[in-house]
FIKE-614998 format. One record per residue (C-alpha): x, y, z; residue number from 1. Coordinates in steps of 0.1 Angstrom, whole numbers, m for minus. Example, Ala and Ser with C-alpha at 12.3 -4.5 7.8 and 13.67 -1.06 7.14 Angstrom:
% FIKE-614998
<vexvex><u>123</u><v>m45</v><w>78</w><k>1</k></vexvex>
<vexvex><u>137</u><v>m11</v><w>71</w><k>2</k></vexvex>
This chain:
% FIKE-614998
<vexvex><u>0</u><v>0</v><w>0</w><k>1</k></vexvex>
<vexvex><u>15</u><v>34</v><w>m10</w><k>2</k></vexvex>
<vexvex><u>6</u><v>68</v><w>5</w><k>3</k></vexvex>
<vexvex><u>16</u><v>97</v><w>m15</w><k>4</k></vexvex>
<vexvex><u>19</u><v>131</v><w>0</w><k>5</k></vexvex>
<vexvex><u>20</u><v>165</v><w>m17</w><k>6</k></vexvex>
<vexvex><u>33</u><v>197</v><w>m1</w><k>7</k></vexvex>
<vexvex><u>24</u><v>231</v><w>m15</w><k>8</k></vexvex>
<vexvex><u>48</u><v>248</v><w>12</w><k>9</k></vexvex>
<vexvex><u>84</u><v>258</v><w>11</w><k>10</k></vexvex>
<vexvex><u>108</u><v>229</v><w>11</w><k>11</k></vexvex>
<vexvex><u>116</u><v>220</v><w>47</w><k>12</k></vexvex>
<vexvex><u>89</u><v>244</v><w>59</w><k>13</k></vexvex>
<vexvex><u>61</u><v>239</v><w>84</w><k>14</k></vexvex>
<vexvex><u>38</u><v>222</v><w>60</w><k>15</k></vexvex>
<vexvex><u>65</u><v>196</v><w>52</w><k>16</k></vexvex>
<vexvex><u>73</u><v>191</v><w>88</w><k>17</k></vexvex>
<vexvex><u>37</u><v>182</v><w>96</w><k>18</k></vexvex>
<vexvex><u>36</u><v>160</v><w>64</w><k>19</k></vexvex>
<vexvex><u>66</u><v>141</v><w>74</w><k>20</k></vexvex>
<vexvex><u>54</u><v>136</v><w>109</w><k>21</k></vexvex>
<vexvex><u>22</u><v>121</v><w>94</w><k>22</k></vexvex>
<vexvex><u>43</u><v>100</v><w>69</w><k>23</k></vexvex>
<vexvex><u>65</u><v>87</v><w>96</w><k>24</k></vexvex>
<vexvex><u>33</u><v>75</v><w>116</w><k>25</k></vexvex>
<vexvex><u>20</u><v>59</v><w>84</w><k>26</k></vexvex>
<vexvex><u>53</u><v>42</v><w>77</w><k>27</k></vexvex>
<vexvex><u>54</u><v>28</v><w>112</w><k>28</k></vexvex>
<vexvex><u>21</u><v>11</v><w>104</w><k>29</k></vexvex>
<vexvex><u>36</u><v>m7</v><w>74</w><k>30</k></vexvex>
<vexvex><u>26</u><v>16</v><w>46</w><k>31</k></vexvex>
<vexvex><u>50</u><v>27</v><w>19</w><k>32</k></vexvex>
<vexvex><u>53</u><v>64</v><w>18</w><k>33</k></vexvex>
<vexvex><u>65</u><v>92</v><w>m7</w><k>34</k></vexvex>
<vexvex><u>65</u><v>130</v><w>m5</w><k>35</k></vexvex>
<vexvex><u>63</u><v>152</v><w>m35</w><k>36</k></vexvex>
<vexvex><u>73</u><v>189</v><w>m31</w><k>37</k></vexvex>
<vexvex><u>51</u><v>208</v><w>m56</w><k>38</k></vexvex>
<vexvex><u>77</u><v>236</v><w>m54</w><k>39</k></vexvex>
<vexvex><u>101</u><v>214</v><w>m70</w><k>40</k></vexvex>
<vexvex><u>77</u><v>206</v><w>m99</w><k>41</k></vexvex>
<vexvex><u>75</u><v>226</v><w>m132</w><k>42</k></vexvex>
<vexvex><u>37</u><v>231</v><w>m132</w><k>43</k></vexvex>
<vexvex><u>20</u><v>258</v><w>m153</w><k>44</k></vexvex>
<vexvex><u>m14</u><v>273</v><w>m144</w><k>45</k></vexvex>
<vexvex><u>m44</u><v>260</v><w>m165</w><k>46</k></vexvex>
<vexvex><u>m51</u><v>283</v><w>m194</w><k>47</k></vexvex>
<vexvex><u>m85</u><v>268</v><w>m203</w><k>48</k></vexvex>
<vexvex><u>m72</u><v>266</v><w>m238</w><k>49</k></vexvex>
<vexvex><u>m99</u><v>244</v><w>m255</w><k>50</k></vexvex>
<vexvex><u>m131</u><v>259</v><w>m266</w><k>51</k></vexvex>
<vexvex><u>m150</u><v>227</v><w>m256</w><k>52</k></vexvex>
<vexvex><u>m133</u><v>206</v><w>m232</w><k>53</k></vexvex>
<vexvex><u>m99</u><v>200</v><w>m216</w><k>54</k></vexvex>
<vexvex><u>m74</u><v>187</v><w>m242</w><k>55</k></vexvex>
<vexvex><u>m61</u><v>163</v><w>m216</w><k>56</k></vexvex>
<vexvex><u>m96</u><v>148</v><w>m209</w><k>57</k></vexvex>
<vexvex><u>m86</u><v>116</v><w>m229</w><k>58</k></vexvex>
<vexvex><u>m48</u><v>118</v><w>m227</w><k>59</k></vexvex>
<vexvex><u>m31</u><v>138</v><w>m201</w><k>60</k></vexvex>
<vexvex><u>0</u><v>144</v><w>m223</w><k>61</k></vexvex>
<vexvex><u>m21</u><v>162</v><w>m249</w><k>62</k></vexvex>
<vexvex><u>m21</u><v>193</v><w>m226</w><k>63</k></vexvex>
<vexvex><u>m3</u><v>221</v><w>m243</w><k>64</k></vexvex>
<vexvex><u>20</u><v>220</v><w>m212</w><k>65</k></vexvex>
<vexvex><u>28</u><v>184</v><w>m220</w><k>66</k></vexvex>
<vexvex><u>64</u><v>188</v><w>m211</w><k>67</k></vexvex>
<vexvex><u>59</u><v>201</v><w>m176</w><k>68</k></vexvex>
<vexvex><u>53</u><v>177</v><w>m146</w><k>69</k></vexvex>
<vexvex><u>16</u><v>175</v><w>m146</w><k>70</k></vexvex>
<vexvex><u>13</u><v>141</v><w>m163</w><k>71</k></vexvex>
<vexvex><u>39</u><v>126</v><w>m138</w><k>72</k></vexvex>
<vexvex><u>19</u><v>140</v><w>m109</w><k>73</k></vexvex>
<vexvex><u>m13</u><v>124</v><w>m123</w><k>74</k></vexvex>
<vexvex><u>6</u><v>92</v><w>m126</w><k>75</k></vexvex>
<vexvex><u>19</u><v>93</v><w>m89</w><k>76</k></vexvex>
<vexvex><u>m16</u><v>101</v><w>m77</w><k>77</k></vexvex>
<vexvex><u>m31</u><v>72</v><w>m97</w><k>78</k></vexvex>
<vexvex><u>m5</u><v>49</v><w>m85</w><k>79</k></vexvex>
<vexvex><u>m13</u><v>56</v><w>m49</w><k>80</k></vexvex>
<vexvex><u>m36</u><v>40</v><w>m24</w><k>81</k></vexvex>
<vexvex><u>m38</u><v>70</v><w>0</w><k>82</k></vexvex>
<vexvex><u>m35</u><v>107</v><w>m3</w><k>83</k></vexvex>
<vexvex><u>m23</u><v>137</v><w>21</w><k>84</k></vexvex>
<vexvex><u>m19</u><v>172</v><w>11</w><k>85</k></vexvex>
<vexvex><u>m5</u><v>201</v><w>30</w><k>86</k></vexvex>
<vexvex><u>m4</u><v>237</v><w>23</w><k>87</k></vexvex>
<vexvex><u>3</u><v>270</v><w>41</w><k>88</k></vexvex>
<vexvex><u>m24</u><v>297</v><w>42</w><k>89</k></vexvex>
<vexvex><u>m20</u><v>330</v><w>22</w><k>90</k></vexvex>
<vexvex><u>m47</u><v>356</v><w>28</w><k>91</k></vexvex>
<vexvex><u>m73</u><v>329</v><w>42</w><k>92</k></vexvex>
<vexvex><u>m68</u><v>304</v><w>14</w><k>93</k></vexvex>
<vexvex><u>m38</u><v>282</v><w>4</w><k>94</k></vexvex>
<vexvex><u>m12</u><v>296</v><w>m20</w><k>95</k></vexvex>
<vexvex><u>m18</u><v>297</v><w>m58</w><k>96</k></vexvex>
<vexvex><u>5</u><v>268</v><w>m62</w><k>97</k></vexvex>
<vexvex><u>m22</u><v>246</v><w>m46</w><k>98</k></vexvex>
<vexvex><u>m49</u><v>259</v><w>m69</w><k>99</k></vexvex>
<vexvex><u>m27</u><v>252</v><w>m99</w><k>100</k></vexvex>
<vexvex><u>m21</u><v>216</v><w>m87</w><k>101</k></vexvex>
<vexvex><u>m59</u><v>211</v><w>m84</w><k>102</k></vexvex>
<vexvex><u>m68</u><v>226</v><w>m117</w><k>103</k></vexvex>
<vexvex><u>m41</u><v>207</v><w>m137</w><k>104</k></vexvex>
<vexvex><u>m41</u><v>174</v><w>m119</w><k>105</k></vexvex>
<vexvex><u>m78</u><v>168</v><w>m111</w><k>106</k></vexvex>
<vexvex><u>m110</u><v>181</v><w>m127</w><k>107</k></vexvex>
<vexvex><u>m132</u><v>165</v><w>m152</w><k>108</k></vexvex>
<vexvex><u>m105</u><v>140</v><w>m167</w><k>109</k></vexvex>
<vexvex><u>m103</u><v>124</v><w>m131</w><k>110</k></vexvex>
<vexvex><u>m140</u><v>124</v><w>m125</w><k>111</k></vexvex>
<vexvex><u>m147</u><v>88</v><w>m112</w><k>112</k></vexvex>
<vexvex><u>m184</u><v>94</v><w>m117</w><k>113</k></vexvex>
<vexvex><u>m182</u><v>96</v><w>m155</w><k>114</k></vexvex>
<vexvex><u>m180</u><v>60</v><w>m161</w><k>115</k></vexvex>
<vexvex><u>m214</u><v>56</v><w>m142</w><k>116</k></vexvex>
<vexvex><u>m229</u><v>77</v><w>m169</w><k>117</k></vexvex>
<vexvex><u>m216</u><v>57</v><w>m198</w><k>118</k></vexvex>
<vexvex><u>m186</u><v>79</v><w>m206</w><k>119</k></vexvex>
<vexvex><u>m153</u><v>59</v><w>m214</w><k>120</k></vexvex>
<vexvex><u>m125</u><v>58</v><w>m189</w><k>121</k></vexvex>
<vexvex><u>m96</u><v>80</v><w>m202</w><k>122</k></vexvex>
<vexvex><u>m69</u><v>56</v><w>m215</w><k>123</k></vexvex>
<vexvex><u>m42</u><v>70</v><w>m192</w><k>124</k></vexvex>
<vexvex><u>m62</u><v>59</v><w>m161</w><k>125</k></vexvex>
<vexvex><u>m56</u><v>22</v><w>m168</w><k>126</k></vexvex>
<vexvex><u>m83</u><v>9</v><w>m143</w><k>127</k></vexvex>
<vexvex><u>m68</u><v>31</v><w>m114</w><k>128</k></vexvex>
<vexvex><u>m100</u><v>50</v><w>m106</w><k>129</k></vexvex>
<vexvex><u>m109</u><v>41</v><w>m71</w><k>130</k></vexvex>
<vexvex><u>m119</u><v>56</v><w>m38</w><k>131</k></vexvex>
<vexvex><u>m88</u><v>66</v><w>m18</w><k>132</k></vexvex>
<vexvex><u>m87</u><v>76</v><w>20</w><k>133</k></vexvex>
<vexvex><u>m70</u><v>110</v><w>25</w><k>134</k></vexvex>
<vexvex><u>m60</u><v>137</v><w>50</w><k>135</k></vexvex>
<vexvex><u>m56</u><v>175</v><w>48</w><k>136</k></vexvex>
<vexvex><u>m32</u><v>198</v><w>66</w><k>137</k></vexvex>
<vexvex><u>m35</u><v>236</v><w>64</w><k>138</k></vexvex>
<vexvex><u>m10</u><v>257</v><w>81</w><k>139</k></vexvex>
<vexvex><u>m15</u><v>293</v><w>91</w><k>140</k></vexvex>
<vexvex><u>3</u><v>317</v><w>113</w><k>141</k></vexvex>
<vexvex><u>m26</u><v>337</v><w>128</w><k>142</k></vexvex>
<vexvex><u>m34</u><v>331</v><w>165</w><k>143</k></vexvex>
<vexvex><u>m69</u><v>316</v><w>157</w><k>144</k></vexvex>
<vexvex><u>m89</u><v>301</v><w>129</w><k>145</k></vexvex>
<vexvex><u>m102</u><v>335</v><w>121</w><k>146</k></vexvex>
<vexvex><u>m75</u><v>342</v><w>94</w><k>147</k></vexvex>
<vexvex><u>m72</u><v>304</v><w>83</w><k>148</k></vexvex>
<vexvex><u>m107</u><v>298</v><w>77</w><k>149</k></vexvex>
<vexvex><u>m106</u><v>289</v><w>41</w><k>150</k></vexvex>
<vexvex><u>m74</u><v>267</v><w>42</w><k>151</k></vexvex>
<vexvex><u>m91</u><v>233</v><w>48</w><k>152</k></vexvex>
<vexvex><u>m122</u><v>240</v><w>25</w><k>153</k></vexvex>
<vexvex><u>m98</u><v>250</v><w>m4</w><k>154</k></vexvex>
<vexvex><u>m78</u><v>218</v><w>1</w><k>155</k></vexvex>
<vexvex><u>m111</u><v>198</v><w>m1</w><k>156</k></vexvex>
<vexvex><u>m116</u><v>210</v><w>m36</w><k>157</k></vexvex>
<vexvex><u>m87</u><v>187</v><w>m47</w><k>158</k></vexvex>
<vexvex><u>m105</u><v>156</v><w>m36</w><k>159</k></vexvex>
<vexvex><u>m139</u><v>157</v><w>m52</w><k>160</k></vexvex>
<vexvex><u>m134</u><v>145</v><w>m87</w><k>161</k></vexvex>
<vexvex><u>m111</u><v>116</v><w>m78</w><k>162</k></vexvex>
<vexvex><u>m132</u><v>105</v><w>m50</w><k>163</k></vexvex>
<vexvex><u>m106</u><v>109</v><w>m22</w><k>164</k></vexvex>
<vexvex><u>m125</u><v>102</v><w>10</w><k>165</k></vexvex>
<vexvex><u>m110</u><v>125</v><w>38</w><k>166</k></vexvex>
<vexvex><u>m106</u><v>106</v><w>71</w><k>167</k></vexvex>
<vexvex><u>m90</u><v>134</v><w>91</w><k>168</k></vexvex>
<vexvex><u>m79</u><v>170</v><w>86</w><k>169</k></vexvex>
<vexvex><u>m62</u><v>196</v><w>107</w><k>170</k></vexvex>
<vexvex><u>m63</u><v>233</v><w>106</w><k>171</k></vexvex>
<vexvex><u>m31</u><v>245</v><w>122</w><k>172</k></vexvex>
<vexvex><u>m29</u><v>282</v><w>135</w><k>173</k></vexvex>
<vexvex><u>m3</u><v>300</v><w>154</w><k>174</k></vexvex>
<vexvex><u>26</u><v>285</v><w>135</w><k>175</k></vexvex>
<vexvex><u>41</u><v>313</v><w>114</w><k>176</k></vexvex>
<vexvex><u>79</u><v>314</v><w>114</w><k>177</k></vexvex>
<vexvex><u>102</u><v>288</v><w>98</w><k>178</k></vexvex>
<vexvex><u>106</u><v>256</v><w>117</w><k>179</k></vexvex>
<vexvex><u>80</u><v>269</v><w>143</w><k>180</k></vexvex>
<vexvex><u>61</u><v>236</v><w>137</w><k>181</k></vexvex>
<vexvex><u>88</u><v>218</v><w>158</w><k>182</k></vexvex>
<vexvex><u>80</u><v>238</v><w>189</w><k>183</k></vexvex>
<vexvex><u>42</u><v>231</v><w>192</w><k>184</k></vexvex>
<vexvex><u>38</u><v>193</v><w>205</w><k>185</k></vexvex>
<vexvex><u>1</u><v>195</v><w>202</w><k>186</k></vexvex>
<vexvex><u>1</u><v>201</v><w>164</w><k>187</k></vexvex>
<vexvex><u>29</u><v>175</v><w>160</w><k>188</k></vexvex>
<vexvex><u>7</u><v>148</v><w>178</w><k>189</k></vexvex>
<vexvex><u>m22</u><v>157</v><w>156</w><k>190</k></vexvex>
<vexvex><u>0</u><v>153</v><w>124</w><k>191</k></vexvex>
<vexvex><u>11</u><v>120</v><w>139</w><k>192</k></vexvex>
<vexvex><u>m26</u><v>108</v><w>144</w><k>193</k></vexvex>
<vexvex><u>m36</u><v>119</v><w>111</w><k>194</k></vexvex>
<vexvex><u>m9</u><v>98</v><w>95</w><k>195</k></vexvex>
<vexvex><u>m20</u><v>69</v><w>115</w><k>196</k></vexvex>
<vexvex><u>m57</u><v>75</v><w>105</w><k>197</k></vexvex>
<vexvex><u>m50</u><v>75</v><w>68</w><k>198</k></vexvex>
<vexvex><u>m27</u><v>45</v><w>71</w><k>199</k></vexvex>
<vexvex><u>m55</u><v>25</v><w>91</w><k>200</k></vexvex>
<vexvex><u>m80</u><v>35</v><w>65</w><k>201</k></vexvex>
<vexvex><u>m58</u><v>23</v><w>37</w><k>202</k></vexvex>
<vexvex><u>m51</u><v>m11</v><w>54</w><k>203</k></vexvex>
<vexvex><u>m86</u><v>m18</v><w>66</w><k>204</k></vexvex>
<vexvex><u>m106</u><v>m3</v><w>36</w><k>205</k></vexvex>
<vexvex><u>m128</u><v>16</v><w>62</w><k>206</k></vexvex>
<vexvex><u>m128</u><v>51</v><w>51</w><k>207</k></vexvex>
<vexvex><u>m151</u><v>65</v><w>77</w><k>208</k></vexvex>
<vexvex><u>m142</u><v>97</v><w>95</w><k>209</k></vexvex>
<vexvex><u>m115</u><v>93</v><w>123</w><k>210</k></vexvex>
<vexvex><u>m108</u><v>129</v><w>133</w><k>211</k></vexvex>
<vexvex><u>m124</u><v>154</v><w>157</w><k>212</k></vexvex>
<vexvex><u>m162</u><v>148</v><w>160</w><k>213</k></vexvex>
<vexvex><u>m173</u><v>182</v><w>174</w><k>214</k></vexvex>
<vexvex><u>m179</u><v>198</v><w>141</w><k>215</k></vexvex>
<vexvex><u>m211</u><v>210</v><w>126</w><k>216</k></vexvex>
<vexvex><u>m212</u><v>192</v><w>93</w><k>217</k></vexvex>
<vexvex><u>m214</u><v>154</v><w>96</w><k>218</k></vexvex>
<vexvex><u>m199</u><v>148</v><w>61</w><k>219</k></vexvex>
<vexvex><u>m169</u><v>172</v><w>57</w><k>220</k></vexvex>
<vexvex><u>m166</u><v>179</v><w>95</w><k>221</k></vexvex>
<vexvex><u>m164</u><v>216</v><w>92</w><k>222</k></vexvex>
<vexvex><u>m183</u><v>245</v><w>106</w><k>223</k></vexvex>
<vexvex><u>m192</u><v>266</v><w>76</w><k>224</k></vexvex>
<vexvex><u>m228</u><v>273</v><w>67</w><k>225</k></vexvex>
<vexvex><u>m248</u><v>291</v><w>40</w><k>226</k></vexvex>
<vexvex><u>m282</u><v>304</v><w>53</w><k>227</k></vexvex>
<vexvex><u>m310</u><v>309</v><w>29</w><k>228</k></vexvex>
<vexvex><u>m325</u><v>343</v><w>37</w><k>229</k></vexvex>
<vexvex><u>m360</u><v>344</v><w>52</w><k>230</k></vexvex>
<vexvex><u>m358</u><v>307</v><w>61</w><k>231</k></vexvex>
<vexvex><u>m341</u><v>284</v><w>86</w><k>232</k></vexvex>
<vexvex><u>m325</u><v>263</v><w>58</w><k>233</k></vexvex>
<vexvex><u>m288</u><v>259</v><w>56</w><k>234</k></vexvex>
<vexvex><u>m263</u><v>244</v><w>33</w><k>235</k></vexvex>
<vexvex><u>m227</u><v>233</v><w>38</w><k>236</k></vexvex>
<vexvex><u>m207</u><v>252</v><w>11</w><k>237</k></vexvex>
<vexvex><u>m181</u><v>224</v><w>11</w><k>238</k></vexvex>
<vexvex><u>m200</u><v>191</v><w>7</w><k>239</k></vexvex>
<vexvex><u>m232</u><v>206</v><w>m4</w><k>240</k></vexvex>
<vexvex><u>m258</u><v>189</v><w>19</w><k>241</k></vexvex>
<vexvex><u>m287</u><v>208</v><w>33</w><k>242</k></vexvex>
<vexvex><u>m304</u><v>209</v><w>67</w><k>243</k></vexvex>
<vexvex><u>m324</u><v>232</v><w>90</w><k>244</k></vexvex>
<vexvex><u>m309</u><v>252</v><w>120</w><k>245</k></vexvex>
<vexvex><u>m328</u><v>259</v><w>152</w><k>246</k></vexvex>
<vexvex><u>m318</u><v>272</v><w>187</w><k>247</k></vexvex>
<vexvex><u>m325</u><v>248</v><w>216</w><k>248</k></vexvex>
<vexvex><u>m316</u><v>259</v><w>252</w><k>249</k></vexvex>
<vexvex><u>m295</u><v>288</v><w>237</w><k>250</k></vexvex>
<vexvex><u>m276</u><v>266</v><w>215</w><k>251</k></vexvex>
<vexvex><u>m277</u><v>265</v><w>177</w><k>252</k></vexvex>
<vexvex><u>m284</u><v>230</v><w>164</w><k>253</k></vexvex>
<vexvex><u>m284</u><v>218</v><w>128</w><k>254</k></vexvex>
<vexvex><u>m307</u><v>189</v><w>116</w><k>255</k></vexvex>
<vexvex><u>m291</u><v>171</v><w>86</w><k>256</k></vexvex>
<vexvex><u>m316</u><v>147</v><w>71</w><k>257</k></vexvex>
<vexvex><u>m303</u><v>115</v><w>57</w><k>258</k></vexvex>
<vexvex><u>m324</u><v>120</v><w>25</w><k>259</k></vexvex>
<vexvex><u>m321</u><v>110</v><w>m12</w><k>260</k></vexvex>
<vexvex><u>m320</u><v>148</v><w>m21</w><k>261</k></vexvex>
<vexvex><u>m288</u><v>152</v><w>2</w><k>262</k></vexvex>
<vexvex><u>m271</u><v>122</v><w>m13</w><k>263</k></vexvex>
<vexvex><u>m278</u><v>135</v><w>m47</w><k>264</k></vexvex>
<vexvex><u>m262</u><v>169</v><w>m37</w><k>265</k></vexvex>
<vexvex><u>m232</u><v>156</v><w>m17</w><k>266</k></vexvex>
<vexvex><u>m200</u><v>164</v><w>m35</w><k>267</k></vexvex>
<vexvex><u>m182</u><v>137</v><w>m15</w><k>268</k></vexvex>
<vexvex><u>m204</u><v>109</v><w>m29</w><k>269</k></vexvex>
<vexvex><u>m204</u><v>94</v><w>m64</w><k>270</k></vexvex>
<vexvex><u>m241</u><v>104</v><w>m65</w><k>271</k></vexvex>
<vexvex><u>m233</u><v>140</v><w>m60</w><k>272</k></vexvex>
<vexvex><u>m208</u><v>140</v><w>m87</w><k>273</k></vexvex>
<vexvex><u>m232</u><v>122</v><w>m111</w><k>274</k></vexvex>
<vexvex><u>m258</u><v>150</v><w>m103</w><k>275</k></vexvex>
<vexvex><u>m232</u><v>176</v><w>m112</w><k>276</k></vexvex>
<vexvex><u>m222</u><v>159</v><w>m145</w><k>277</k></vexvex>
<vexvex><u>m260</u><v>156</v><w>m154</w><k>278</k></vexvex>
<vexvex><u>m264</u><v>193</v><w>m147</w><k>279</k></vexvex>
<vexvex><u>m236</u><v>203</v><w>m170</w><k>280</k></vexvex>
<vexvex><u>m250</u><v>180</v><w>m198</w><k>281</k></vexvex>
<vexvex><u>m284</u><v>195</v><w>m194</w><k>282</k></vexvex>
<vexvex><u>m272</u><v>231</v><w>m194</w><k>283</k></vexvex>
<vexvex><u>m252</u><v>226</v><w>m226</w><k>284</k></vexvex>
<vexvex><u>m280</u><v>208</v><w>m243</w><k>285</k></vexvex>
<vexvex><u>m308</u><v>232</v><w>m233</w><k>286</k></vexvex>
<vexvex><u>m292</u><v>266</v><w>m231</w><k>287</k></vexvex>
<vexvex><u>m262</u><v>264</v><w>m256</w><k>288</k></vexvex>
<vexvex><u>m263</u><v>239</v><w>m283</w><k>289</k></vexvex>
<vexvex><u>m297</u><v>252</v><w>m298</w><k>290</k></vexvex>
<vexvex><u>m283</u><v>287</v><w>m299</w><k>291</k></vexvex>
<vexvex><u>m245</u><v>280</v><w>m306</w><k>292</k></vexvex>
<vexvex><u>m245</u><v>299</v><w>m339</w><k>293</k></vexvex>
<vexvex><u>m263</u><v>328</v><w>m324</w><k>294</k></vexvex>
<vexvex><u>m239</u><v>330</v><w>m295</w><k>295</k></vexvex>
<vexvex><u>m208</u><v>329</v><w>m318</w><k>296</k></vexvex>
<vexvex><u>m223</u><v>357</v><w>m339</w><k>297</k></vexvex>
<vexvex><u>m230</u><v>378</v><w>m308</w><k>298</k></vexvex>
<vexvex><u>m195</u><v>371</v><w>m295</w><k>299</k></vexvex>
<vexvex><u>m179</u><v>390</v><w>m325</w><k>300</k></vexvex>
<vexvex><u>m190</u><v>423</v><w>m308</w><k>301</k></vexvex>
<vexvex><u>m166</u><v>415</v><w>m279</w><k>302</k></vexvex>
<vexvex><u>m139</u><v>399</v><w>m300</w><k>303</k></vexvex>
<vexvex><u>m136</u><v>430</v><w>m320</w><k>304</k></vexvex>
<vexvex><u>m133</u><v>454</v><w>m289</w><k>305</k></vexvex>
<vexvex><u>m96</u><v>452</v><w>m284</w><k>306</k></vexvex>
<vexvex><u>m87</u><v>488</v><w>m276</w><k>307</k></vexvex>
<vexvex><u>m88</u><v>481</v><w>m238</w><k>308</k></vexvex>
<vexvex><u>m66</u><v>451</v><w>m239</w><k>309</k></vexvex>
<vexvex><u>m30</u><v>458</v><w>m225</w><k>310</k></vexvex>
<vexvex><u>1</u><v>439</v><w>m238</w><k>311</k></vexvex>
<vexvex><u>23</u><v>429</v><w>m208</w><k>312</k></vexvex>
<vexvex><u>60</u><v>437</v><w>m211</w><k>313</k></vexvex>
<vexvex><u>70</u><v>401</v><w>m216</w><k>314</k></vexvex>
<vexvex><u>50</u><v>401</v><w>m249</w><k>315</k></vexvex>
<vexvex><u>60</u><v>434</v><w>m261</w><k>316</k></vexvex>
<vexvex><u>84</u><v>435</v><w>m291</w><k>317</k></vexvex>
<vexvex><u>118</u><v>445</v><w>m282</w><k>318</k></vexvex>
């Protein structure tokens, strides 16, 4: 069993320290481990270059950036049996490197639900689509979660398409300076436990939640809510399930029904991903394809309006 970890932090920095603590714990359980520093990788941002769908949809090497490390990263993920990713928080969210990794490595080409809707598995996958257990580590320097609140939610966005089932996550705060991670034993112990939890999930096949249980959402185990104005209805913005909120004895309580609708909207389930794909197909077939020629004709107005577009220095003729 191979556990592959990805770090979007600086080499040897706090994110990597927690990752290595987790990997040491997993290795002690008998799991093979490996760590990839995304800062070492040649990884370009997604350019959304195709007018219809990603050119790497069927062959990851067909991306215009085919010579960078994206295809290698895809292979390393598909060859893994477990996944951990760590990233530092910059302005509430992880760095742009994390988002680049997500957009290039995952997305539609790695969507495990596509086969359930009759779409052929991309050739490069070679039967390696499967549910993997995973862990998330977000590291921030603020004294509380107030300035690190979008770290774990953003890391979650790397997990949906490939059906990585998160069994533990930790939102570190109060760790800002280089090597400061070594000084806080509490967080090191949490990282060690996270590594053990992912390894245990890999070895047993039980991908149920193993982290802290005192969180609002029973699916992603986070505390973020979207409130529908004028109602008592709430939705988790991470996993997408809905419930109702009430106050009992001065305490806010959310009831999350185990309903067919919630399963159909849950981004962490195959059912939720199938719902999303069906929405995309319906939107295209209903609102675009019948009017495609009209859309292209109307777009000429904006294509011809070029006076406002600036040329950056790197593209200016010397």
